[in-house]
All heavy atoms as an XYZ file, in Angstrom:
753
protein
N      22.603    -17.201     -2.599
C      21.538    -16.208     -2.613
C      20.224    -16.911     -2.962
O      20.120    -17.558     -3.996
C      21.885    -15.151     -3.656
C      20.951    -13.989     -3.688
S      21.345    -12.761     -4.932
C      22.975    -12.273     -4.497
N      19.252    -16.818     -2.080
C      17.989    -17.507     -2.319
C      17.134    -16.734     -3.315
O      17.237    -15.524     -3.446
C      17.225    -17.671     -1.005
O      16.816    -16.414     -0.526
N      16.297    -17.449     -4.007
C      15.392    -16.834     -4.982
C      14.079    -16.519     -4.295
O      13.040    -17.121     -4.566
C      15.171    -17.768     -6.160
C      16.431    -18.059     -6.936
C      16.141    -18.914     -8.138
N      17.349    -19.339     -8.792
C      17.991    -18.628     -9.710
N      17.533    -17.452    -10.054
N      19.072    -19.091    -10.276
N      14.131    -15.583     -3.357
C      12.962    -15.213     -2.574
C      12.925    -13.699     -2.434
O      13.943    -13.072     -2.157
C      13.033    -15.881     -1.207
C      11.760    -15.738     -0.405
C      11.665    -16.773      0.680
N      11.553    -18.141      0.178
C      10.415    -18.699     -0.218
N       9.299    -18.019     -0.188
N      10.387    -19.940     -0.638
N      11.755    -13.113     -2.613
C      11.582    -11.668     -2.466
C      11.745    -11.301     -0.996
O      11.169    -11.948     -0.118
C      10.204    -11.257     -2.972
S       9.837     -9.520     -2.740
N      12.518    -10.247     -0.720
C      12.794     -9.858      0.656
C      11.615     -9.145      1.315
O      11.558     -9.054      2.539
C      14.032     -8.972      0.718
C      15.306     -9.704      0.356
C      16.541     -8.902      0.631
O      16.655     -8.316      1.716
O      17.404     -8.855     -0.260
N      10.681     -8.635      0.533
C       9.550     -7.905      1.110
C       8.265     -8.726      1.169
O       7.524     -8.650      2.141
C       9.292     -6.619      0.319
C      10.391     -5.564      0.379
C       9.976     -4.333     -0.410
C      10.729     -5.192      1.809
N       7.993     -9.507      0.143
C       6.738    -10.246      0.103
C       6.898    -11.724      0.424
O       5.907    -12.405      0.692
C       6.068    -10.130     -1.279
O       6.949    -10.677     -2.266
C       5.742     -8.691     -1.606
N       8.119    -12.255      0.365
C       8.340    -13.672      0.620
C       8.014    -14.558     -0.568
O       8.028    -15.787     -0.466
N       7.730    -13.959     -1.715
C       7.400    -14.724     -2.913
C       8.614    -15.527     -3.358
O       9.713    -14.990     -3.455
C       6.967    -13.767     -4.021
C       6.533    -14.446     -5.304
C       6.167    -13.429     -6.363
C       4.852    -12.772     -6.025
N       4.318    -12.000     -7.164
N       8.430    -16.839     -3.616
C       9.529    -17.712     -4.004
C       9.176    -18.555     -5.211
O       8.131    -18.361     -5.840
N      10.037    -19.506     -5.554
C       9.788    -20.362     -6.725
C       8.550    -21.231     -6.531
O       8.240    -21.656     -5.419
C      11.029    -21.239     -6.816
C      12.045    -20.599     -5.967
C      11.333    -19.797     -4.940
N       7.852    -21.486     -7.630
C       6.714    -22.399     -7.623
C       7.019    -23.537     -8.591
O       7.894    -23.418     -9.440
C       5.431    -21.679     -8.044
C       5.017    -20.592     -7.090
S       3.364    -19.937     -7.381
C       3.343    -19.628     -9.107
N       6.296    -24.644     -8.461
C       6.530    -25.824     -9.284
C       5.312    -26.052    -10.160
O       4.171    -25.848     -9.736
C       6.784    -27.058     -8.395
C       7.013    -28.294     -9.238
C       7.961    -26.816     -7.487
N       5.568    -26.454    -11.409
C       4.482    -26.742    -12.328
C       4.954    -27.710    -13.391
O       5.959    -28.399    -13.226
N       4.244    -27.760    -14.490
C       4.569    -28.665    -15.579
C       4.772    -27.910    -16.879
O       4.051    -26.949    -17.163
C       3.442    -29.680    -15.794
C       3.370    -30.711    -14.715
O       4.389    -31.271    -14.331
N       2.165    -30.965    -14.215
N       5.765    -28.356    -17.678
C       5.825    -27.992    -19.081
C       4.879    -28.931    -19.806
O       4.797    -30.122    -19.474
C       7.238    -28.194    -19.649
C       8.131    -27.021    -19.391
O       7.671    -25.905    -19.196
N       9.426    -27.281    -19.376
N       4.170    -28.418    -20.782
C       3.249    -29.246    -21.539
C       3.618    -29.153    -23.013
O       3.556    -28.074    -23.611
C       1.825    -28.765    -21.315
O       0.919    -29.550    -22.036
N       3.991    -30.277    -23.602
C       4.394    -30.286    -25.013
C       3.157    -30.299    -25.909
O       2.022    -30.418    -25.433
C       5.257    -31.507    -25.300
O       4.463    -32.678    -25.266
N       3.398    -30.205    -27.210
C       2.303    -30.247    -28.174
C       1.574    -31.588    -28.099
O       0.360    -31.655    -28.306
C       2.863    -30.008    -29.580
C       1.810    -29.918    -30.628
N       0.915    -28.865    -30.695
C       1.483    -30.754    -31.650
C       0.093    -29.067    -31.719
N       0.421    -30.199    -32.305
N       2.325    -32.649    -27.765
C       1.732    -33.982    -27.617
C       1.171    -34.193    -26.218
O       0.790    -35.298    -25.851
C       2.772    -35.050    -27.919
N       1.140    -33.125    -25.420
C       0.602    -33.111    -24.057
C       1.427    -33.971    -23.093
O       0.905    -34.475    -22.111
C      -0.876    -33.546    -24.037
C      -1.622    -32.908    -22.883
O      -1.195    -31.884    -22.351
N      -2.731    -33.520    -22.478
N       2.737    -34.126    -23.382
C       3.639    -34.760    -22.428
C       3.936    -33.742    -21.334
O       4.101    -32.554    -21.599
C       4.946    -35.177    -23.105
C       4.733    -36.206    -24.174
O       3.816    -37.011    -24.083
N       5.557    -36.182    -25.200
N       4.030    -34.229    -20.104
C       4.268    -33.327    -18.971
C       5.658    -33.579    -18.387
O       6.042    -34.728    -18.158
C       3.231    -33.564    -17.864
C       1.779    -33.419    -18.298
C       1.418    -31.963    -18.490
C      -0.059    -31.727    -18.558
N      -0.708    -32.174    -19.757
N       6.397    -32.486    -18.152
C       7.672    -32.563    -17.451
C       7.688    -31.465    -16.394
O       7.150    -30.375    -16.601
C       8.877    -32.379    -18.398
O       8.740    -31.150    -19.079
C       8.975    -33.527    -19.384
N       8.312    -31.771    -15.259
C       8.348    -30.807    -14.154
C       9.212    -29.606    -14.519
O      10.212    -29.723    -15.211
C       8.939    -31.457    -12.893
C       7.981    -32.357    -12.169
C       6.899    -31.551    -11.507
C       6.092    -32.417    -10.561
N       5.034    -31.662     -9.951
N       8.828    -28.452    -14.010
C       9.610    -27.230    -14.184
C       9.391    -26.326    -12.985
O       8.496    -26.560    -12.184
C       9.233    -26.506    -15.467
C       7.799    -26.015    -15.484
C       7.568    -24.906    -16.462
N       8.269    -23.701    -16.033
C       8.289    -22.576    -16.726
N       7.649    -22.490    -17.858
N       8.927    -21.527    -16.285
N      10.250    -25.290    -12.874
C      10.124    -24.310    -11.789
C       9.784    -22.954    -12.384
O      10.373    -22.541    -13.378
C      11.445    -24.199    -11.015
C      11.690    -25.356    -10.113
C      13.070    -25.344     -9.505
N      13.545    -24.019     -9.146
C      14.133    -23.713     -8.001
N      14.315    -24.638     -7.111
N      14.559    -22.505     -7.758
N       8.851    -22.272    -11.748
C       8.519    -20.898    -12.096
C       9.224    -19.998    -11.090
O       8.898    -20.004     -9.906
C       7.008    -20.660    -12.027
C       6.240    -21.375    -13.112
C       5.700    -22.629    -12.889
C       6.060    -20.772    -14.344
C       5.004    -23.280    -13.878
C       5.350    -21.420    -15.346
C       4.824    -22.678    -15.105
O       4.127    -23.311    -16.091
N      10.220    -19.227    -11.551
C      10.997    -18.375    -10.666
C      10.395    -16.971    -10.610
O       9.886    -16.471    -11.621
C      12.446    -18.299    -11.149
C      13.184    -19.632    -11.203
C      14.580    -19.435    -11.781
C      13.262    -20.258     -9.838
N      10.436    -16.322     -9.458
C       9.918    -14.955     -9.361
C      10.835    -13.984    -10.096
O      12.034    -14.228    -10.233
C       9.908    -14.681     -7.856
C      10.924    -15.607     -7.300
C      10.927    -16.819     -8.171
N      10.271    -12.887    -10.559
C      11.013    -11.864    -11.288
C      11.705    -10.945    -10.268
O      11.162     -9.918     -9.868
C      10.045    -11.076    -12.176
C      10.737    -10.037    -13.007
O      11.955    -10.013    -13.110
N       9.951     -9.158    -13.613
N      12.910    -11.347     -9.821
C      13.618    -10.605     -8.779
C      14.556     -9.572     -9.386
O      15.216     -9.827    -10.390
C      14.428    -11.558     -7.898
C      13.617    -12.572     -7.100
C      14.545    -13.464     -6.303
C      12.645    -11.878     -6.186
N      14.610     -8.406     -8.753
C      15.482     -7.317     -9.178
C      16.225     -6.761     -7.974
O      15.667     -6.665     -6.878
C      14.664     -6.186     -9.813
C      13.909     -6.653    -11.022
O      14.508     -7.108    -11.980
N      12.587     -6.579    -10.962
N      17.483     -6.384     -8.187
C      18.258     -5.701     -7.149
C      17.957     -4.213     -7.250
O      18.240     -3.593     -8.277
C      19.752     -5.948     -7.339
C      20.129     -7.393     -7.092
O      19.595     -7.977     -6.149
O      20.956     -7.936     -7.849
N      17.370     -3.647     -6.209
C      16.996     -2.233     -6.229
C      17.481     -1.559     -4.956
O      17.724     -2.203     -3.938
C      15.465     -2.033     -6.354
C      14.950     -2.562     -7.667
C      14.741     -2.674     -5.204
N      17.632     -0.250     -5.027
C      17.922      0.567     -3.860
C      16.724      1.462     -3.630
O      16.419      2.323     -4.460
C      19.191      1.408     -4.075
O      20.279      0.534     -4.362
C      19.512      2.219     -2.840
N      16.023      1.250     -2.525
C      14.843      2.045     -2.188
C      15.227      3.075     -1.140
O      15.962      2.769     -0.196
C      13.728      1.140     -1.668
C      13.206      0.100     -2.658
C      12.248     -0.846     -1.967
C      12.531      0.772     -3.821
N      14.711      4.281     -1.289
C      15.025      5.374     -0.371
C      14.061      5.360      0.810
O      12.848      5.302      0.631
C      14.929      6.731     -1.089
C      15.926      6.899     -2.215
C      17.360      6.880     -1.736
O      17.670      7.409     -0.677
N      18.232      6.255     -2.507
N      14.626      5.414      2.005
C      13.820      5.525      3.216
C      13.813      6.991      3.645
O      14.868      7.571      3.895
C      14.408      4.651      4.324
O      13.760      4.932      5.538
N      12.605      7.564      3.745
C      12.498      8.972      4.136
C      12.816      9.153      5.617
O      13.417     10.146      6.012
C      11.094      9.485      3.820
C      10.824      9.528      2.327
C       9.351      9.427      2.005
O       8.521      9.446      2.930
O       9.044      9.316      0.810
N      12.445      8.193      6.439
C      12.690      8.306      7.879
C      14.177      8.192      8.200
O      14.689      8.924      9.047
C      11.915      7.235      8.629
N      14.872      7.278      7.524
C      16.290      7.072      7.795
C      17.183      8.014      6.997
O      18.328      8.238      7.360
C      16.685      5.622      7.493
C      15.961      4.544      8.296
C      16.405      3.168      7.843
C      16.206      4.722      9.774
N      16.658      8.533      5.879
C      17.423      9.451      5.048
C      18.536      8.782      4.263
O      19.556      9.403      3.963
N      18.356      7.510      3.919
C      19.374      6.800      3.139
C      18.700      5.723      2.302
O      17.522      5.419      2.473
C      20.419      6.174      4.060
C      19.895      5.129      5.011
C      20.999      4.594      5.928
N      20.479      3.764      6.982
C      20.361      2.430      6.904
N      20.735      1.802      5.818
N      19.885      1.745      7.926
N      19.473      5.154      1.383
C      18.968      4.099      0.526
C      19.196      2.729      1.138
O      20.187      2.503      1.819
N      18.271      1.812      0.876
C      18.372      0.441      1.361
C      18.382     -0.475      0.150
O      17.478     -0.418     -0.680
C      17.194      0.065      2.296
C      17.285      0.716      3.667
C      17.198     -1.412      2.587
C      17.055      2.061      3.851
N      19.421     -1.329      0.025
C      19.518     -2.261     -1.094
C      18.743     -3.524     -0.748
O      18.964     -4.133      0.302
C      20.971     -2.611     -1.379
C      21.770     -1.461     -1.952
C      23.166     -1.888     -2.296
C      23.131     -2.381     -3.721
N      24.463     -2.615     -4.291
N      17.818     -3.914     -1.638
C      16.994     -5.097     -1.441
C      16.890     -5.865     -2.747
O      17.069     -5.306     -3.832
C      15.580     -4.710     -0.986
C      15.445     -4.012      0.358
C      14.046     -3.459      0.517
C      15.763     -4.965      1.479
N      16.583     -7.152     -2.646
C      16.315     -7.986     -3.817
C      14.837     -8.337     -3.765
O      14.423     -9.214     -2.989
C      17.177     -9.243     -3.768
C      17.124    -10.042     -5.039
C      18.285    -11.001     -5.126
N      18.377    -11.527     -6.459
C      18.394    -12.826     -6.731
N      18.363    -13.714     -5.759
N      18.476    -13.230     -7.974
N      14.045     -7.632     -4.565
C      12.591     -7.786     -4.482
C      12.006     -8.104     -5.849
O      12.635     -7.884     -6.884
C      11.920     -6.521     -3.899
C      12.126     -5.320     -4.806
C      12.443     -6.236     -2.512
C      11.370     -4.099     -4.369
N      10.783     -8.614     -5.847
C      10.095     -8.939     -7.091
C       9.535     -7.667     -7.719
O       9.353     -6.645     -7.047
C       8.968     -9.940     -6.826
O       7.986     -9.369     -6.006
N       9.251     -7.755     -9.005
C       8.682     -6.612     -9.720
C       7.313     -6.253     -9.148
O       6.955     -5.077     -9.048
C       8.576     -6.916    -11.210
N       6.542     -7.250     -8.732
C       5.233     -6.996     -8.130
C       5.383     -6.259     -6.806
O       4.588     -5.366     -6.480
C       4.488     -8.309     -7.920
N       6.413     -6.608     -6.026
C       6.642     -5.921     -4.749
C       7.056     -4.474     -4.987
O       6.672     -3.588     -4.224
C       7.711     -6.644     -3.943
N       7.816     -4.221     -6.039
C       8.219     -2.855     -6.363
C       7.008     -1.995     -6.687
O       6.893     -0.849     -6.235
C       9.204     -2.865     -7.532
C       9.833     -1.546     -7.913
C      10.585     -0.941     -6.740
C      10.773     -1.726     -9.081
N       6.054     -2.560     -7.420
C       4.810     -1.833     -7.710
C       4.012     -1.608     -6.432
O       3.411     -0.549     -6.245
C       3.973     -2.597     -8.735
C       4.545     -2.566    -10.132
C       3.540     -3.028    -11.171
N       3.050     -4.372    -10.916
C       3.623     -5.484    -11.360
N       4.734     -5.423    -12.062
N       3.100     -6.658    -11.091
N       4.008     -2.587     -5.532
C       3.277     -2.450     -4.271
C       3.889     -1.365     -3.389
O       3.167     -0.618     -2.734
C       3.272     -3.776     -3.505
O       2.600     -4.761     -4.243
N       5.221     -1.273     -3.385
C       5.899     -0.229     -2.607
C       5.498      1.142     -3.143
O       5.178      2.055     -2.364
C       7.434     -0.425     -2.654
C       8.151      0.796     -2.122
C       7.828     -1.653     -1.858
N       5.472      1.301     -4.465
C       5.055      2.573     -5.058
C       3.600      2.880     -4.728
O       3.236      4.018     -4.428
C       5.241      2.551     -6.576
C       6.694      2.623     -6.976
O       7.521      3.081     -6.154
O       7.016      2.234     -8.116
N       2.749      1.864     -4.761
C       1.320      2.060     -4.522
C       1.042      2.477     -3.076
O       0.171      3.316     -2.826
C       0.570      0.765     -4.849
C      -0.901      0.842     -4.623
N      -1.742      1.533     -5.462
C      -1.688      0.318     -3.647
C      -2.985      1.440     -5.006
N      -2.971      0.698     -3.912
N       1.778      1.915     -2.134
C       1.558      2.226     -0.720
C       2.214      3.520     -0.282
O       2.039      3.944      0.857
C       2.065      1.086      0.158
C       1.168     -0.126      0.117
C       1.504     -1.074      1.233
N       0.735     -2.304      1.127
C       0.947     -3.359      1.882
N       1.907     -3.352      2.791
N       0.214     -4.431      1.735
N       3.031      4.129     -1.132
C       3.591      5.426     -0.783
C       5.018      5.387     -0.286
O       5.409      6.243      0.490
N       5.791      4.394     -0.702
C       7.201      4.351     -0.346
C       7.544      3.191      0.569
O       6.672      2.470      1.068
N       8.839      3.026      0.777
C       9.339      1.901      1.567
C       8.864      1.958      3.012
O       8.469      0.949      3.592
C      10.869      1.864      1.520
C      11.536      0.746      2.298
C      11.165     -0.608      1.708
C      13.031      0.919      2.314
N       8.885      3.153      3.620
C       8.498      3.282      5.028
C       7.046      2.848      5.245
O       6.739      2.104      6.185
C       8.692      4.717      5.505
C      10.140      5.162      5.399
O      11.023      4.285      5.252
O      10.382      6.371      5.464
N       6.151      3.290      4.389
C       4.736      2.933      4.514
C       4.519      1.451      4.245
O       3.708      0.801      4.915
C       3.900      3.770      3.550
N       5.252      0.905      3.264
C       5.104     -0.517      2.952
C       5.528     -1.371      4.136
O       4.827     -2.312      4.522
C       5.946     -0.880      1.725
C       5.802     -2.316      1.302
C       4.826     -2.686      0.404
C       6.625     -3.299      1.820
C       4.678     -4.009      0.011
C       6.494     -4.625      1.443
C       5.510     -4.981      0.540
N       6.671     -1.053      4.733
C       7.165     -1.844      5.859
C       6.269     -1.704      7.083
O       6.107     -2.649      7.855
C       8.596     -1.443      6.206
C       9.656     -1.876      5.193
C      11.011     -1.310      5.589
C       9.720     -3.376      5.055
N       5.676     -0.528      7.279
C       4.797     -0.319      8.424
C       3.562     -1.218      8.341
O       3.081     -1.720      9.362
C       4.377      1.142      8.504
N       3.047     -1.447      7.131
C       1.842     -2.250      6.961
C       2.118     -3.742      6.786
O       1.215     -4.558      6.920
C       1.059     -1.766      5.741
C       0.425     -0.403      5.925
C      -0.380     -0.039      4.712
C      -1.026      1.318      4.864
N      -1.795      1.697      3.680
N       3.365     -4.119      6.480
C       3.665     -5.517      6.165
C       3.802     -6.358      7.435
O       4.131     -5.852      8.510
C       4.939     -5.617      5.336
O       6.027     -5.113      6.067
N       3.560     -7.655      7.294
C       3.669     -8.597      8.407
C       5.129     -8.997      8.571
O       5.855     -9.180      7.593
C       2.819     -9.830      8.132
C       1.349     -9.528      8.026
C       0.570    -10.761      7.673
C      -0.901    -10.421      7.508
N      -1.672    -11.527      6.973
N       5.552     -9.161      9.808
C       6.945     -9.491     10.096
C       7.337    -10.857      9.532
O       8.484    -11.067      9.162
C       7.206     -9.473     11.603
C       7.173     -8.069     12.179
O       7.099     -7.107     11.386
O       7.213     -7.936     13.416
N       6.397    -11.786      9.462
C       6.722    -13.146      9.025
C       7.084    -13.187      7.535
O       7.835    -14.058      7.102
C       5.574    -14.107      9.338
C       6.013    -15.550      9.217
C       4.391    -13.879      8.464
C       5.718    -16.365     10.408
N       6.571    -12.229      6.731
C       6.854    -12.221      5.295
C       8.211    -11.601      4.986
O       8.783    -11.869      3.941
C       5.775    -11.427      4.553
C       4.412    -12.074      4.573
C       3.352    -11.222      3.921
O       3.627    -10.045      3.634
O       2.249    -11.735      3.709
N       8.725    -10.759      5.879
C       9.947    -10.012      5.606
C      11.198    -10.848      5.846
O      11.216    -11.715      6.716
C      10.001     -8.761      6.485
C       8.877     -7.764      6.307
C       8.998     -6.649      7.334
C       8.888     -7.191      4.906
N      12.248    -10.552      5.086
C      13.542    -11.190      5.309
C      14.176    -10.574      6.556
O      13.742     -9.514      7.024
C      14.446    -10.963      4.101
O      14.820     -9.601      4.023
N      15.212    -11.202      7.104
C      15.863    -10.632      8.293
C      16.415     -9.219      8.071
O      16.313     -8.366      8.956
C      16.997    -11.616      8.585
C      16.531    -12.902      8.011
C      15.716    -12.540      6.807
N      16.956     -8.942      6.887
C      17.482     -7.598      6.630
C      16.363     -6.566      6.528
O      16.485     -5.450      7.035
C      18.323     -7.588      5.352
O      17.544     -7.957      4.240
N      15.241     -6.936      5.902
C      14.103     -6.019      5.799
C      13.467     -5.803      7.170
O      13.013     -4.695      7.486
C      13.070     -6.561      4.817
N      13.459     -6.831      8.013
C      12.914     -6.706      9.365
C      13.766     -5.758     10.201
O      13.238     -4.954     10.980
C      12.841     -8.079     10.011
C      12.020     -8.218     11.268
C      10.585     -7.790     11.026
C      12.054     -9.650     11.767
N      15.084     -5.815     10.013
C      15.984     -4.908     10.723
C      15.719     -3.459     10.307
O      15.667     -2.562     11.154
C      17.439     -5.274     10.410
C      18.453     -4.445     11.171
C      19.863     -4.737     10.693
C      20.390     -6.003     11.297
N      21.824     -6.229     10.977
N      15.498     -3.224      9.011
C      15.195     -1.877      8.517
C      13.864     -1.405      9.085
O      13.725     -0.238      9.483
C      15.186     -1.854      6.970
C      14.666     -0.534      6.445
C      16.571     -2.136      6.429
N      12.871     -2.307      9.148
C      11.558     -1.950      9.689
C      11.681     -1.500     11.140
O      11.061     -0.510     11.554
C      10.605     -3.138      9.580
C       9.221     -2.856     10.120
C       8.304     -4.041      9.962
C       6.930     -3.746     10.529
N       5.991     -4.841     10.333
N      12.499     -2.193     11.929
C      12.678     -1.832     13.330
C      13.419     -0.507     13.475
O      13.110      0.294     14.360
C      13.408     -2.950     14.069
C      12.532     -4.171     14.248
C      13.229     -5.271     14.987
C      12.281     -6.465     15.116
N      12.900     -7.594     15.803
N      14.395     -0.250     12.581
C      15.103      1.041     12.605
C      14.132      2.186     12.323
O      14.169      3.222     12.992
C      16.215      1.065     11.556
C      17.461      0.313     11.915
C      18.501      0.406     10.816
O      18.718      1.524     10.288
O      19.090     -0.621     10.473
N      13.270      1.994     11.336
C      12.297      3.028     10.960
C      11.318      3.267     12.111
O      10.972      4.405     12.424
C      11.561      2.632      9.664
C      12.534      2.688      8.481
C      10.360      3.524      9.409
C      11.985      2.110      7.200
N      10.881      2.185     12.766
C       9.960      2.326     13.902
C      10.627      3.074     15.047
O      10.001      3.904     15.713
C       9.481      0.957     14.357
N      11.915      2.802     15.279
C      12.641      3.469     16.357
C      12.776      4.961     16.076
O      12.569      5.792     16.963
C      14.034      2.848     16.520
C      14.794      3.373     17.727
C      16.191      2.775     17.775
C      16.139      1.315     18.164
N      17.496      0.738     18.354
N      13.084      5.315     14.826
C      13.203      6.732     14.450
C      11.841      7.416     14.553
O      11.734      8.552     15.025
C      13.784      6.868     13.023
C      13.654      8.279     12.507
C      15.236      6.428     13.012
N      10.778      6.707     14.135
C       9.427      7.262     14.226
C       8.996      7.495     15.651
O       8.368      8.507     15.977
N       9.344      6.571     16.557
C       8.991      6.728     17.967
C       9.769      7.886     18.590
O       9.227      8.648     19.397
C       9.277      5.442     18.726
N      11.030      8.048     18.207
C      11.846      9.143     18.732
C      11.318     10.497     18.262
O      11.272     11.458     19.037
C      13.296      8.971     18.320
N      10.912     10.577     16.988
C      10.387     11.842     16.476
C       9.023     12.171     17.099
O       8.709     13.320     17.332
C      10.290     11.812     14.956
O       9.341     10.852     14.547
N       8.219     11.155     17.379
C       6.918     11.374     18.026
C       7.119     11.863     19.456
O       6.391     12.751     19.920
C       6.095     10.103     18.017
N       8.108     11.309     20.139
C       8.393     11.749     21.514
C       8.923     13.179     21.512
O       8.580     13.976     22.405
C       9.405     10.813     22.151
N       9.726     13.518     20.524
C      10.251     14.884     20.422
C       9.132     15.883     20.133
O       9.139     17.015     20.631
C      11.324     14.953     19.348
N       8.151     15.456     19.343
C       7.027     16.337     19.015
C       6.155     16.590     20.259
O       5.612     17.683     20.420
C       6.195     15.731     17.906
N       6.023     15.586     21.116
C       5.242     15.766     22.335
C       5.944     16.681     23.335
O       5.302     17.417     24.075
C       4.965     14.400     22.984
C       3.991     13.496     22.258
C       3.912     12.137     22.943
C       2.605     14.111     22.192
N       7.267     16.608     23.390
C       8.033     17.440     24.326
C       8.015     18.919     23.907
O       8.091     19.796     24.773
C       9.483     16.952     24.414
C       9.566     15.606     25.107
O       8.608     15.246     25.822
O      10.584     14.907     24.937
N       7.910     19.172     22.641
C       7.999     20.552     22.155
C       6.746     21.349     22.378
O       5.766     21.111     22.839
C       8.292     20.566     20.663
């Protein structure tokens, strides 16, 4: 399991530990990843994702998973999140076509 956010693509960064004597040693800064189940209103079910705490706040700020995925770039998303985005787009296109027919 990679240490990468499935929605934002945020991953580990590299830096230095600095001692009191100012000695430097390499270290890794890992993202704060959480396993969450986000509800998709278009699909009517929950989607399990491993996302960072910052991404969870961004999803809430944008108005839910569907809105977040609609605005996000495909290159940042994981393959599973990209599949969900395409499912949501397909359901949205079908509902728009049904609204025009009615």
